[in-house]
C-alpha positions in Angstrom: 4.1 -2.6 -16.7 6.1 0.5 -15.6 4.3 3.1 -13.5 5.3 6.8 -13.0 5.3 8.3 -9.5 5.4 11.9 -8.2 8.1 11.0 -5.6 11.7 10.1 -5.9 13.8 7.4 -4.1 10.9 5.3 -3.0 10.3 1.7 -4.0 6.9 0.2 -4.5 7.3 -3.4 -3.4 4.4 -5.9 -3.4 2.0 -3.6 -5.3 -1.8 -4.0 -5.0 -3.9 -1.9 -7.4 -7.5 -1.2 -6.4 -10.1 0.7 -8.6 -13.1 2.5 -7.1 -15.3 5.0 -8.8 -12.9 5.4 -11.7 -9.9 6.2 -9.6 -7.0 3.9 -9.0 -5.3 3.3 -5.6 -2.0 1.5 -5.2 -0.9 0.0 -1.9 2.7 -1.1 -1.4 5.0 -2.6 1.2 7.3 0.1 2.6 9.9 0.5 5.4 7.4 2.0 7.9 4.4 0.0 6.9 2.0 0.3 4.0 2.1 3.3 1.7 -0.7 4.5 -0.6 -0.7 6.2 -4.0 -3.6 7.3 -6.2 -4.1 8.1 -9.9 -7.0 8.9 -12.3 -5.2 7.0 -15.0 -3.6 3.7 -14.4 -0.8 4.6 -16.8 -0.5 8.2 -15.6 1.4 9.7 -12.8 0.7 8.2 -9.3 0.5 10.6 -6.4 2.0 9.6 -3.0 -0.8 9.8 -0.4 1.2 8.7 2.6 1.6 5.9 5.1 -1.7 4.3 5.8 -0.7 1.7 8.4 2.4 1.2 10.5 3.8 -0.3 13.6 6.4 1.2 15.9 9.2 -0.7 17.6 11.9 -3.1 16.5 11.6 -6.2 14.5 8.7 -5.2 12.3 8.3 -6.4 8.7 5.3 -5.8 6.4 4.4 -7.3 3.1 1.7 -8.0 0.5 -1.1 -5.4 1.4 -4.5 -5.8 -0.3 -7.8 -4.0 -0.1 -11.4 -5.2 -0.4 -14.6 -3.3 -0.4 -17.8 -4.7 1.2 -20.8 -2.4 0.8 -19.5 1.0 1.8 -16.5 -0.2 4.0 -12.9 -0.8 2.9 -10.8 -3.5 4.6 -7.0 -3.8 4.4 -5.3 -7.1 4.7 -1.5 -7.1 5.4 0.8 -9.7 6.8 3.5 -8.7 9.3 6.0 -9.8 11.8 6.4 -7.8 15.0 9.4 -9.0 17.1 9.2 -12.8 17.1 5.4 -12.9 16.5 4.0 -13.9 13.2 0.6 -12.2 12.7 -2.0 -12.0 9.9 
């Protein structure tokens, strides 16, 4: 499946699509952390919403974000390495 985005020169690695209330949200691995996109149509144009989580400093790597909703709260799970530490 090929998606259309409203920004140029960005990649959308490790995509995770989450639907809530008829709107779709896409969370991806990015250089700074996890970026978010949104769309009313899964096959329409995705709008860049910004970086939703990041770490500063050297030796940081993010991958495979995911979202779950429990009652009215949203939780993000993302794996990362910061320096020489492996964290979940």
